[in-house]
DOBAMAR-727483 format. One record per residue (C-alpha): residue in three letters; x, y, z negated. Coordinates in Angstrom, 1 decimal. Layout:
// residues N
+------+--------+--------+--------+
: rest :      X :      Y :      Z :
+------+--------+--------+--------+
:  ALA :      X :      Y :      Z :
...
+------+--------+--------+--------+
// end
This chain:
// residues 357
+------+--------+--------+--------+
: rest :      X :      Y :      Z :
+------+--------+--------+--------+
:  MET :   60.8 :  -55.1 :    4.6 :
:  HIS :   57.8 :  -56.0 :    5.6 :
:  ILE :   57.9 :  -59.0 :    8.4 :
:  VAL :   55.2 :  -60.4 :    9.9 :
:  ILE :   55.7 :  -63.8 :   12.5 :
:  LEU :   53.0 :  -64.6 :   14.6 :
:  ALA :   52.8 :  -68.4 :   13.4 :
:  ASP :   50.3 :  -69.7 :   16.0 :
:  PRO :   52.8 :  -72.5 :   17.1 :
:  ILE :   52.3 :  -74.0 :   13.3 :
:  ASP :   48.6 :  -74.7 :   14.6 :
:  ASN :   48.5 :  -75.5 :   18.6 :
:  GLN :   51.6 :  -77.3 :   18.7 :
:  SER :   53.9 :  -80.4 :   17.2 :
:  ALA :   57.0 :  -80.3 :   19.0 :
:  GLY :   60.0 :  -77.8 :   19.9 :
:  VAL :   58.4 :  -74.6 :   18.9 :
:  HIS :   56.7 :  -75.8 :   16.6 :
:  PHE :   59.8 :  -77.4 :   14.7 :
:  TYR :   61.8 :  -74.4 :   15.1 :
:  THR :   58.5 :  -72.0 :   13.7 :
:  LYS :   58.0 :  -74.0 :   11.1 :
:  ASN :   61.8 :  -74.4 :    9.6 :
:  LEU :   62.3 :  -71.2 :   10.1 :
:  ILE :   59.6 :  -69.7 :    8.1 :
:  GLU :   60.5 :  -72.3 :    5.1 :
:  SER :   64.1 :  -71.5 :    5.4 :
:  LEU :   62.6 :  -67.7 :    5.4 :
:  LEU :   60.6 :  -67.9 :    2.6 :
:  LYS :   63.4 :  -70.3 :    0.5 :
:  LEU :   66.4 :  -68.0 :    1.1 :
:  ASP :   64.6 :  -64.8 :    0.5 :
:  THR :   63.5 :  -63.1 :   -1.9 :
:  GLU :   63.9 :  -59.5 :   -1.3 :
:  ASN :   61.4 :  -58.9 :    1.8 :
:  LYS :   57.7 :  -59.4 :    2.3 :
:  TYR :   56.6 :  -61.9 :    4.8 :
:  THR :   52.7 :  -61.8 :    6.2 :
:  PHE :   51.6 :  -64.9 :    9.1 :
:  ILE :   48.7 :  -64.7 :   11.7 :
:  HIS :   47.6 :  -67.4 :   13.0 :
:  ARG :   44.3 :  -69.5 :   14.5 :
:  LYS :   43.0 :  -71.7 :   12.4 :
:  GLU :   42.8 :  -73.6 :    8.3 :
:  ASN :   46.4 :  -75.3 :    7.8 :
:  ASN :   47.7 :  -76.8 :    4.9 :
:  PHE :   51.1 :  -75.5 :    5.3 :
:  PHE :   50.3 :  -71.6 :    5.4 :
:  LYS :   48.8 :  -72.3 :    1.1 :
:  ASP :   50.3 :  -70.2 :   -0.8 :
:  LYS :   51.6 :  -68.0 :    1.4 :
:  ASN :   50.5 :  -64.9 :    2.7 :
:  HIS :   48.6 :  -65.5 :    5.8 :
:  ILE :   45.5 :  -64.0 :    7.9 :
:  ILE :   43.7 :  -66.0 :   10.6 :
:  ILE :   42.6 :  -64.6 :   13.5 :
:  PRO :   40.2 :  -67.9 :   14.9 :
:  LYS :   40.1 :  -69.2 :   18.6 :
:  LYS :   37.3 :  -69.1 :   20.1 :
:  ASN :   36.3 :  -71.0 :   23.6 :
:  ARG :   35.7 :  -68.4 :   25.8 :
:  LEU :   36.3 :  -67.4 :   28.9 :
:  GLY :   38.9 :  -64.7 :   28.4 :
:  TYR :   38.5 :  -64.7 :   24.4 :
:  GLU :   42.3 :  -66.3 :   24.1 :
:  SER :   43.4 :  -62.6 :   25.7 :
:  TYR :   41.4 :  -60.9 :   23.9 :
:  ARG :   42.5 :  -61.9 :   21.0 :
:  LYS :   46.3 :  -61.6 :   21.4 :
:  PHE :   45.9 :  -57.8 :   23.6 :
:  PHE :   43.4 :  -56.4 :   20.7 :
:  LEU :   42.4 :  -58.8 :   17.4 :
:  ILE :   46.0 :  -59.1 :   16.7 :
:  PRO :   47.3 :  -56.1 :   17.2 :
:  LYS :   44.7 :  -54.6 :   15.5 :
:  ALA :   45.1 :  -56.5 :   12.5 :
:  LEU :   49.2 :  -55.6 :   12.7 :
:  ASN :   48.0 :  -51.8 :   13.0 :
:  ALA :   46.3 :  -52.5 :    9.9 :
:  ILE :   49.0 :  -53.5 :    7.9 :
:  LYS :   51.7 :  -51.4 :    9.1 :
:  PRO :   54.7 :  -54.3 :    8.8 :
:  ASP :   58.2 :  -53.0 :    9.7 :
:  ILE :   58.6 :  -55.4 :   11.8 :
:  VAL :   56.6 :  -58.4 :   13.8 :
:  LEU :   58.5 :  -61.4 :   15.8 :
:  GLU :   56.7 :  -63.2 :   18.3 :
:  PRO :   58.6 :  -66.8 :   18.3 :
:  SER :   57.6 :  -68.6 :   21.2 :
:  HIS :   58.0 :  -65.7 :   24.1 :
:  ILE :   54.6 :  -63.7 :   25.3 :
:  GLY :   54.4 :  -60.8 :   22.2 :
:  PRO :   54.1 :  -58.5 :   20.3 :
:  PHE :   51.5 :  -56.4 :   22.4 :
:  GLY :   49.6 :  -53.2 :   21.4 :
:  LEU :   51.9 :  -52.0 :   18.3 :
:  SER :   52.2 :  -48.5 :   17.0 :
:  LYS :   55.9 :  -47.1 :   17.4 :
:  ASN :   56.8 :  -47.5 :   13.8 :
:  ILE :   56.4 :  -51.1 :   13.9 :
:  LYS :   59.2 :  -53.0 :   15.5 :
:  ARG :   58.9 :  -55.5 :   18.1 :
:  ALA :   61.2 :  -58.5 :   18.2 :
:  VAL :   60.8 :  -61.5 :   20.3 :
:  PHE :   62.4 :  -64.9 :   20.3 :
:  ILE :   63.4 :  -66.4 :   23.7 :
:  HIS :   64.2 :  -70.2 :   23.7 :
:  ASP :   64.5 :  -70.6 :   27.3 :
:  LEU :   63.8 :  -69.3 :   30.7 :
:  THR :   62.7 :  -72.8 :   32.3 :
:  PRO :   59.1 :  -71.1 :   33.2 :
:  ILE :   61.1 :  -68.9 :   35.5 :
:  LEU :   64.4 :  -71.0 :   36.6 :
:  PHE :   62.3 :  -74.1 :   37.2 :
:  PRO :   58.8 :  -73.5 :   37.4 :
:  GLN :   58.3 :  -76.8 :   38.7 :
:  PHE :   59.2 :  -78.2 :   35.8 :
:  HIS :   55.7 :  -76.7 :   34.1 :
:  ILE :   52.1 :  -76.2 :   34.4 :
:  ARG :   50.8 :  -73.3 :   36.8 :
:  LYS :   50.0 :  -71.0 :   33.9 :
:  SER :   53.4 :  -70.7 :   32.0 :
:  PRO :   55.8 :  -69.8 :   35.4 :
:  ARG :   52.5 :  -66.9 :   36.5 :
:  THR :   52.3 :  -65.8 :   32.7 :
:  HIS :   56.1 :  -65.3 :   31.8 :
:  LYS :   56.5 :  -63.6 :   35.8 :
:  LEU :   53.3 :  -61.4 :   34.7 :
:  LEU :   54.5 :  -60.1 :   31.2 :
:  LEU :   57.8 :  -61.3 :   30.6 :
:  PRO :   59.1 :  -58.2 :   31.9 :
:  ARG :   57.2 :  -56.0 :   30.0 :
:  ILE :   57.7 :  -58.2 :   26.9 :
:  LEU :   61.8 :  -57.7 :   26.9 :
:  ARG :   61.7 :  -53.7 :   28.0 :
:  ASN :   59.3 :  -53.2 :   24.8 :
:  ALA :   60.8 :  -55.0 :   22.5 :
:  ASP :   63.2 :  -53.4 :   19.6 :
:  LEU :   64.9 :  -56.9 :   19.3 :
:  ILE :   65.4 :  -60.1 :   21.1 :
:  LEU :   66.6 :  -63.4 :   19.8 :
:  THR :   67.6 :  -66.8 :   21.9 :
:  PRO :   68.9 :  -69.9 :   20.2 :
:  SER :   72.4 :  -69.6 :   22.2 :
:  GLU :   74.7 :  -68.0 :   24.3 :
:  ASN :   73.2 :  -69.3 :   27.4 :
:  THR :   69.7 :  -68.3 :   26.7 :
:  LYS :   71.2 :  -64.6 :   26.2 :
:  LYS :   73.1 :  -64.9 :   29.6 :
:  ASP :   69.9 :  -66.2 :   31.4 :
:  ILE :   67.7 :  -63.2 :   30.1 :
:  GLU :   70.9 :  -60.6 :   30.9 :
:  LYS :   71.3 :  -61.9 :   34.3 :
:  HIS :   67.6 :  -62.2 :   35.0 :
:  TYR :   65.9 :  -59.0 :   33.4 :
:  LYS :   67.2 :  -55.3 :   32.5 :
:  THR :   66.1 :  -54.8 :   28.1 :
:  SER :   68.0 :  -52.2 :   26.0 :
:  ALA :   67.0 :  -53.9 :   23.1 :
:  PRO :   70.1 :  -55.8 :   21.2 :
:  ILE :   69.4 :  -59.9 :   22.3 :
:  LYS :   71.4 :  -61.8 :   19.0 :
:  ALA :   72.2 :  -65.6 :   19.6 :
:  ILE :   71.2 :  -67.4 :   16.2 :
:  TYR :   72.1 :  -71.1 :   16.8 :
:  ALA :   69.2 :  -73.7 :   15.2 :
:  GLY :   69.4 :  -75.5 :   12.5 :
:  VAL :   69.0 :  -79.5 :   11.2 :
:  ASN :   67.8 :  -80.6 :    7.6 :
:  LYS :   69.3 :  -82.7 :    5.9 :
:  PRO :   68.9 :  -86.0 :    6.4 :
:  LYS :   66.0 :  -88.4 :    4.7 :
:  LEU :   68.0 :  -91.2 :    2.9 :
:  PHE :   67.0 :  -94.5 :    3.5 :
:  PRO :   64.4 :  -94.3 :    6.5 :
:  GLY :   62.7 :  -97.4 :    7.1 :
:  LYS :   63.4 :  -99.5 :   10.1 :
:  PRO :   61.6 :  -99.9 :   12.9 :
:  GLU :   59.7 : -103.0 :   14.0 :
:  ILE :   62.1 : -103.7 :   16.9 :
:  LYS :   64.6 : -106.9 :   16.4 :
:  GLU :   66.7 : -106.0 :   19.3 :
:  PRO :   69.6 : -102.9 :   19.3 :
:  TYR :   68.1 :  -99.7 :   21.2 :
:  LEU :   69.3 :  -96.8 :   22.9 :
:  LEU :   67.1 :  -93.6 :   22.4 :
:  CYS :   65.5 :  -90.6 :   23.8 :
:  LEU :   63.5 :  -88.5 :   21.8 :
:  GLY :   61.0 :  -85.3 :   23.1 :
:  THR :   58.1 :  -84.4 :   24.8 :
:  ILE :   57.7 :  -86.7 :   27.7 :
:  GLU :   58.0 :  -84.3 :   30.4 :
:  PRO :   59.5 :  -83.6 :   34.1 :
:  ARG :   62.2 :  -81.2 :   32.7 :
:  LYS :   64.0 :  -84.3 :   30.3 :
:  ASN :   65.1 :  -86.0 :   33.3 :
:  LEU :   63.9 :  -89.0 :   32.0 :
:  GLY :   64.0 :  -90.9 :   35.6 :
:  THR :   67.8 :  -90.6 :   35.5 :
:  LEU :   67.6 :  -92.3 :   32.5 :
:  ILE :   65.7 :  -94.8 :   33.3 :
:  ASP :   67.3 :  -95.7 :   36.0 :
:  ALA :   70.8 :  -95.9 :   34.7 :
:  PHE :   69.3 :  -98.3 :   31.7 :
:  LEU :   67.6 : -100.4 :   34.2 :
:  GLU :   71.0 : -101.2 :   36.4 :
:  LEU :   73.1 : -101.5 :   33.4 :
:  LYS :   70.4 : -104.4 :   32.2 :
:  LYS :   71.0 : -106.1 :   35.8 :
:  GLU :   74.6 : -105.5 :   35.7 :
:  LYS :   76.1 : -105.9 :   32.1 :
:  ASN :   73.1 : -107.9 :   30.7 :
:  ILE :   73.2 : -105.3 :   27.6 :
:  PRO :   70.9 : -106.5 :   25.0 :
:  HIS :   69.1 : -103.2 :   24.7 :
:  LYS :   66.1 : -101.9 :   24.5 :
:  LEU :   65.2 :  -98.1 :   25.6 :
:  VAL :   62.8 :  -95.9 :   23.6 :
:  LEU :   61.3 :  -93.2 :   24.6 :
:  ALA :   60.2 :  -91.6 :   21.5 :
:  GLY :   57.7 :  -88.7 :   22.1 :
:  GLY :   54.2 :  -87.4 :   23.2 :
:  ILE :   53.3 :  -87.7 :   26.3 :
:  GLY :   53.5 :  -84.2 :   28.0 :
:  TRP :   52.6 :  -83.0 :   31.8 :
:  LYS :   53.3 :  -84.4 :   34.6 :
:  THR :   54.0 :  -87.7 :   33.9 :
:  LYS :   52.7 :  -89.6 :   36.5 :
:  GLU :   55.9 :  -90.8 :   38.0 :
:  ILE :   57.9 :  -91.2 :   35.1 :
:  LEU :   55.2 :  -93.6 :   33.3 :
:  LYS :   55.4 :  -95.2 :   36.2 :
:  LYS :   59.0 :  -95.7 :   36.1 :
:  ALA :   59.2 :  -96.4 :   32.8 :
:  SER :   57.1 :  -99.1 :   32.9 :
:  ASN :   58.8 : -102.0 :   31.9 :
:  LYS :   58.9 : -104.5 :   29.2 :
:  ASP :   62.6 : -103.0 :   27.9 :
:  ILE :   61.0 :  -99.9 :   27.9 :
:  ILE :   59.1 :  -98.9 :   24.7 :
:  LEU :   57.3 :  -95.6 :   25.0 :
:  THR :   56.1 :  -94.8 :   21.3 :
:  GLY :   53.7 :  -91.8 :   22.2 :
:  TYR :   53.8 :  -88.6 :   19.8 :
:  ILE :   56.0 :  -89.9 :   16.2 :
:  SER :   56.0 :  -88.2 :   12.9 :
:  GLU :   59.0 :  -86.4 :   10.9 :
:  GLU :   59.2 :  -90.2 :    9.6 :
:  GLU :   58.5 :  -92.2 :   12.3 :
:  LYS :   61.1 :  -89.7 :   13.8 :
:  ASN :   64.1 :  -90.6 :   11.0 :
:  SER :   63.7 :  -94.3 :   11.4 :
:  TRP :   63.8 :  -94.5 :   15.0 :
:  ILE :   66.9 :  -92.0 :   14.9 :
:  ALA :   68.9 :  -93.6 :   11.8 :
:  HIS :   68.4 :  -97.2 :   13.2 :
:  ALA :   69.4 :  -96.1 :   17.2 :
:  ASP :   72.4 :  -97.5 :   18.8 :
:  ILE :   73.1 :  -94.2 :   20.6 :
:  PHE :   71.3 :  -91.1 :   21.3 :
:  ILE :   70.9 :  -90.1 :   24.7 :
:  TYR :   69.7 :  -86.6 :   26.4 :
:  PRO :   69.4 :  -86.2 :   29.6 :
:  SER :   67.9 :  -83.0 :   30.2 :
:  PHE :   68.2 :  -80.6 :   32.9 :
:  TYR :   67.9 :  -78.1 :   31.0 :
:  GLU :   67.3 :  -76.8 :   27.3 :
:  GLY :   67.6 :  -73.1 :   25.8 :
:  PHE :   69.5 :  -75.1 :   22.3 :
:  GLY :   68.3 :  -79.2 :   22.1 :
:  ILE :   67.4 :  -80.4 :   18.7 :
:  PRO :   67.4 :  -83.7 :   18.7 :
:  PRO :   71.2 :  -84.7 :   19.4 :
:  LEU :   71.8 :  -82.2 :   16.6 :
:  GLU :   69.4 :  -84.5 :   14.5 :
:  ALA :   70.7 :  -88.0 :   15.7 :
:  MET :   74.4 :  -86.6 :   14.4 :
:  ASN :   72.6 :  -85.8 :   11.3 :
:  TYR :   72.8 :  -89.6 :   10.3 :
:  GLY :   75.8 :  -90.1 :   11.9 :
:  ILE :   74.3 :  -91.3 :   15.5 :
:  PRO :   76.9 :  -91.0 :   18.3 :
:  VAL :   75.5 :  -88.8 :   21.1 :
:  ILE :   75.5 :  -88.7 :   24.9 :
:  SER :   74.0 :  -85.5 :   26.1 :
:  SER :   74.0 :  -83.8 :   30.0 :
:  THR :   75.4 :  -80.3 :   29.9 :
:  GLY :   72.0 :  -78.9 :   31.6 :
:  GLY :   71.7 :  -75.4 :   29.7 :
:  SER :   72.8 :  -74.4 :   26.6 :
:  LEU :   73.8 :  -77.8 :   25.7 :
:  LYS :   77.6 :  -77.8 :   26.7 :
:  GLU :   77.8 :  -74.9 :   24.4 :
:  ILE :   76.0 :  -76.4 :   21.5 :
:  TYR :   77.4 :  -80.3 :   21.8 :
:  LYS :   80.7 :  -79.5 :   24.0 :
:  ASN :   84.0 :  -81.7 :   22.1 :
:  LYS :   80.9 :  -83.5 :   20.1 :
:  ALA :   79.5 :  -85.9 :   22.3 :
:  LEU :   79.8 :  -87.3 :   25.6 :
:  LEU :   78.5 :  -85.2 :   28.2 :
:  PHE :   77.2 :  -86.0 :   31.7 :
:  ASP :   76.2 :  -83.7 :   34.8 :
:  PRO :   72.7 :  -84.5 :   34.8 :
:  ASN :   72.4 :  -85.6 :   38.2 :
:  ASP :   75.5 :  -87.4 :   37.4 :
:  LYS :   73.7 :  -91.2 :   37.1 :
:  GLU :   77.1 :  -93.1 :   37.6 :
:  LEU :   79.1 :  -90.7 :   34.9 :
:  LEU :   76.3 :  -91.3 :   32.5 :
:  LYS :   76.2 :  -95.2 :   32.7 :
:  THR :   80.1 :  -95.5 :   32.1 :
:  HIS :   79.7 :  -92.8 :   29.2 :
:  ILE :   76.5 :  -96.0 :   27.7 :
:  LYS :   79.7 :  -98.9 :   28.4 :
:  ARG :   82.5 :  -96.9 :   27.1 :
:  LEU :   80.4 :  -96.5 :   23.2 :
:  LEU :   78.7 : -100.1 :   23.2 :
:  GLY :   82.6 : -101.5 :   23.7 :
:  ASN :   84.5 :  -99.2 :   21.9 :
:  GLN :   83.9 :  -98.8 :   17.9 :
:  GLU :   87.2 :  -96.6 :   17.8 :
:  LEU :   85.1 :  -93.8 :   20.5 :
:  ARG :   82.1 :  -94.7 :   18.4 :
:  LYS :   83.9 :  -94.4 :   15.1 :
:  GLU :   85.1 :  -90.4 :   16.5 :
:  LEU :   81.9 :  -89.3 :   17.9 :
:  LYS :   80.1 :  -90.0 :   14.8 :
:  GLU :   82.8 :  -88.3 :   12.6 :
:  LYS :   82.0 :  -85.2 :   14.5 :
:  GLY :   78.9 :  -85.2 :   15.0 :
:  LEU :   78.3 :  -85.4 :   10.6 :
:  SER :   80.5 :  -82.4 :   10.7 :
:  HIS :   78.8 :  -80.6 :   13.5 :
:  ALA :   75.5 :  -80.9 :   12.0 :
:  LYS :   76.8 :  -80.3 :    8.4 :
:  LYS :   77.8 :  -77.1 :    9.7 :
:  LEU :   74.2 :  -76.0 :   11.6 :
:  ASN :   71.5 :  -75.7 :    9.2 :
:  TRP :   68.6 :  -73.8 :    8.5 :
:  GLU :   70.2 :  -71.4 :    5.7 :
:  SER :   72.3 :  -70.3 :    8.6 :
:  THR :   69.5 :  -69.4 :   10.8 :
:  ALA :   67.3 :  -67.7 :    8.5 :
:  ARG :   70.2 :  -65.6 :    7.5 :
:  LYS :   71.4 :  -64.7 :   10.7 :
:  ALA :   67.8 :  -63.7 :   11.4 :
:  ILE :   67.0 :  -61.3 :    8.4 :
:  ASP :   70.3 :  -60.1 :    8.8 :
:  ALA :   69.1 :  -59.3 :   12.8 :
:  PHE :   65.7 :  -58.3 :   11.5 :
:  LYS :   67.8 :  -55.4 :    9.1 :
:  SER :   69.7 :  -53.8 :   11.8 :
:  VAL :   66.5 :  -53.0 :   13.9 :
:  VAL :   64.4 :  -51.7 :   11.4 :
:  LEU :   67.0 :  -49.9 :    8.8 :
:  SER :   69.0 :  -48.5 :   12.3 :
+------+--------+--------+--------+
// end
């Protein structure tokens, strides 16, 4: 098979979809020596060195992004005639000849289900284009059964929907310790409304007042959108906002955390708790979206609106070494089972099932 991946997220993002696309590509190339891969993206990037890639640059002209997506990329694809094209970020592929199979990865339906969590462009784009994309797809990939069920509930499509769990890389040995003296609770991810950081901050500050816990709260990740209220709430001497962090810094913050907390209202998968489990860090997670599916019986779970249960979980973990040990063992086992090689292998099988059908 000749497989093309539309790899713009490698160039223009630094968080979720970028991370997923990067790890999927690396694992596919490492695992698969039978099939040919080509990557289409928008600018020079060392990631694509020694890889078969085509740059179709982005230009800052009115309407050019649409021209690029609806005309230039399809023109390039129809010229090289791959067997299948994967769009890893919802919107595409477009304009392909009938002989080329279309695959699209839908990470979640939050632009549709929770438009208030996004800037205006994303919900509008999804409402306009997603029905057509799903209707024309030959293969739909999701990171969880929960996202698959959301698609089946809200859209009509004849394409097979394959739920393929994301993975986690082997932990880096002996990551350096962050420059912080106090123990800390850690939350990792882009600062945005969907992450439900207000509930976490309120729970943490109440515990500082009620129990005088010695911990800091570290919110690690880049500043996203609609953050004014969250940043105001986080303006406290016991709360650390790291801003965007590198992979090395991320591993360091995770490896030395006392507890990892993931309070999101909704996630299509939620990789950060798995990364924490990979280092043996006990996890508290909300049940939002797919999180209950992925982390049931592996973490302490709470409804994202239940601040009191979140506080109870934190207090239990801080004072119960047996519970911490139990969660560490369960988490390490879970992280070992979910790896990028497995993700890549299942993706290849999904491509074959469509191309060879």
